[in-house]
Wavefront OBJ file of the C-alpha trace (Angstrom):
o trace
v 7.465 13.475 1.636
v 11.169 14.014 0.903
v 11.980 16.056 -2.182
v 13.865 13.236 -3.939
v 10.990 10.769 -3.619
v 8.501 13.348 -4.869
v 10.870 14.182 -7.748
v 11.156 10.502 -8.713
v 7.424 9.755 -8.482
v 6.456 12.787 -10.565
v 9.017 11.999 -13.275
v 8.094 8.303 -13.343
v 4.366 9.075 -13.598
v 4.977 11.652 -16.334
v 7.078 9.219 -18.359
v 4.496 6.469 -17.848
v 1.729 8.753 -19.145
v 3.798 9.699 -22.196
v 4.522 6.014 -22.821
v 0.828 5.120 -22.541
v -0.040 7.714 -25.165
v 2.733 6.559 -27.512
v 1.828 2.892 -27.060
v -1.860 3.556 -27.655
v -1.281 5.504 -30.856
v 1.302 3.010 -32.121
v -1.096 0.111 -31.586
v -4.076 1.954 -33.096
v -2.120 2.987 -36.174
v -1.622 -0.638 -37.172
v 2.031 -0.807 -36.191
v 1.610 -4.513 -35.417
v -0.353 -6.932 -37.569
v -3.332 -8.199 -35.639
v -3.576 -11.981 -35.498
v -7.051 -11.983 -33.988
v -10.323 -10.335 -34.836
v -10.979 -6.916 -33.358
v -13.078 -7.013 -30.215
v -11.872 -10.379 -28.970
v -10.337 -10.772 -25.535
v -6.967 -11.697 -27.063
v -6.876 -8.389 -28.898
v -7.540 -6.448 -25.685
v -4.857 -8.367 -23.796
v -2.359 -7.764 -26.591
v -3.205 -4.073 -26.658
v -2.834 -3.771 -22.890
v 0.526 -5.527 -22.878
v 1.762 -3.451 -25.804
v 0.787 -0.191 -24.093
v 2.362 -1.331 -20.816
v 5.553 -2.214 -22.700
v 5.860 1.309 -24.058
v 4.781 2.954 -20.800
v 7.211 1.112 -18.549
v 10.161 1.564 -20.894
v 9.578 5.255 -21.546
v 8.750 5.882 -17.871
v 12.054 4.446 -16.673
v 13.959 6.241 -19.427
v 12.319 9.551 -18.551
v 13.136 9.047 -14.872
v 16.758 8.120 -15.591
v 17.227 11.115 -17.864
v 15.655 13.454 -15.312
v 17.884 12.095 -12.554
v 20.929 12.555 -14.744
v 20.090 16.116 -15.823
v 18.072 17.681 -12.993
v 19.011 16.049 -9.669
v 21.109 18.096 -7.344
l 1 2 3 4 5 6 7 8 9 10 11 12 13 14 15 16 17 18 19 20 21 22 23 24 25 26 27 28 29 30 31 32 33 34 35 36 37 38 39 40 41 42 43 44 45 46 47 48 49 50 51 52 53 54 55 56 57 58 59 60 61 62 63 64 65 66 67 68 69 70 71 72
C-alpha cells in the first residue's frame, strides 16, 4: 500500500475513534435533552447519529490537519 494512502487511512481512523469517544461522552453527559424515554429505539438511533456526527466531523478535521502539518 502506498505511504500516502496508509497515512490518510491511519489519520482518518484515529480521528474517527476520537470523535466516537467525544460523541459518546457528550451524549451520555446529557448534552442534549432527550425527547424519548431511555431504552427506546428512537433513543438508540439518536445516540448513533449523534456519535456519527461527532466522529465524521472530527475524523475529517484530524485528517485535514495531519495533511497540512505532516505530509511531505
